[in-house]
C-alpha positions in Angstrom: -49.7 -62.7 61.7 -50.2 -59.3 60.1 -46.5 -58.6 59.9 -46.0 -61.7 57.7 -48.3 -60.3 55.1 -46.1 -57.2 54.7 -43.8 -56.8 51.7 -41.1 -55.8 54.1 -41.3 -58.8 56.4 -38.3 -60.4 54.8 -36.1 -57.4 55.7 -37.6 -56.8 59.2 -34.3 -57.7 61.1 -32.2 -55.5 58.7 -34.6 -52.6 59.3 -34.3 -53.1 63.1 -30.5 -53.3 62.9 -30.2 -50.2 60.7 -27.6 -47.8 62.3 -29.3 -44.5 61.5 -32.5 -42.8 62.7 -34.2 -42.6 59.3 -34.6 -45.2 56.5 -35.0 -44.2 52.9 -38.2 -45.7 51.3 -38.5 -44.7 47.6 -41.6 -44.6 45.5 -40.8 -46.0 42.0 -43.7 -45.0 39.6 -41.8 -46.5 36.6 -41.3 -49.9 38.4 -37.6 -49.8 37.6 -36.9 -52.6 40.1 -40.2 -54.4 39.5 -42.0 -52.9 42.6 -43.8 -49.7 43.4 -41.5 -49.0 46.3 -37.9 -50.0 47.2 -36.1 -49.8 50.6 -32.5 -48.6 50.8 -30.8 -50.8 53.4 -27.4 -49.2 53.8 -26.3 -45.6 54.8 -23.9 -45.6 51.8 -26.6 -46.4 49.3 -28.9 -43.8 51.0 -26.2 -41.1 50.6 -25.6 -42.1 46.9 -29.3 -41.8 46.1 -29.9 -38.5 48.0 -26.7 -36.9 46.7 -25.9 -38.4 43.3 -22.5 -37.4 41.7 -22.6 -34.4 39.4 -22.5 -35.1 35.8 -19.5 -33.4 34.3 -19.7 -32.3 30.7 -16.5 -33.3 28.9 -14.3 -30.5 27.7 -13.9 -30.3 23.9 -10.5 -31.2 22.6 -8.6 -29.9 19.6 -8.8 -31.6 16.2 -6.0 -34.1 15.5 -5.8 -34.8 11.8 -5.4 -38.4 10.8 -5.8 -37.7 7.0 -9.6 -38.3 6.7 -10.3 -34.8 5.5 -8.4 -35.5 2.3 -10.8 -38.4 1.6 -13.8 -36.3 2.4 -12.6 -33.5 0.2 -12.1 -36.0 -2.7 -15.6 -37.5 -2.3 -17.5 -34.2 -1.8 -19.5 -32.7 -4.7 -18.1 -29.5 -6.2 -19.2 -27.2 -9.0 -17.0 -27.8 -12.0 -18.7 -25.6 -14.6 -20.7 -22.4 -14.6 -24.4 -22.6 -13.9 -26.8 -22.5 -16.9 -28.8 -19.3 -17.3 -32.1 -19.7 -19.1 -34.6 -17.0 -20.1 -38.1 -18.2 -20.8 -40.5 -15.8 -22.5 -44.1 -16.0 -23.7 -45.3 -14.2 -26.8 -46.9 -10.9 -25.7 -50.1 -11.4 -27.9 -51.1 -14.5 -25.9 -51.3 -12.6 -22.5 -54.9 -12.3 -21.4 -56.2 -14.8 -24.0 -58.6 -17.5 -22.8 -57.1 -20.9 -22.1 -58.3 -24.3 -20.9 -56.5 -27.1 -19.1 -57.2 -30.7 -20.0 -56.2 -34.1 -18.8 -53.9 -36.2 -21.0 -52.3 -39.6 -20.7 -49.1 -40.9 -22.0 -50.8 -42.6 -24.9 -52.4 -39.4 -26.2 -49.1 -38.2 -27.7 -47.8 -41.5 -29.0 -47.3 -41.6 -32.8 -47.1 -45.0 -34.4 
């Protein structure tokens, strides 16, 4: 009766017929397959999980121009004139003089 309460009772015969000595029981904390554990039932799947294929970084290939650089060059922003140079000076006699800041609104400077 106790075996029927097990989560693995449905695969009991597959476990008994497994050709190798060791089974692979995997803890799945992220519940990827909807359960906390999953049982690997074939030696091929066990080998794939224990020795996953190496990820190979693709090699960079040379640039093959299809003409898009002309469109990009036409749409890019370029300087067409010299930059403005501005010199701002303050009258020397005002240096060190007391000053006060005040709040103003847009209606303060409106003339009707």
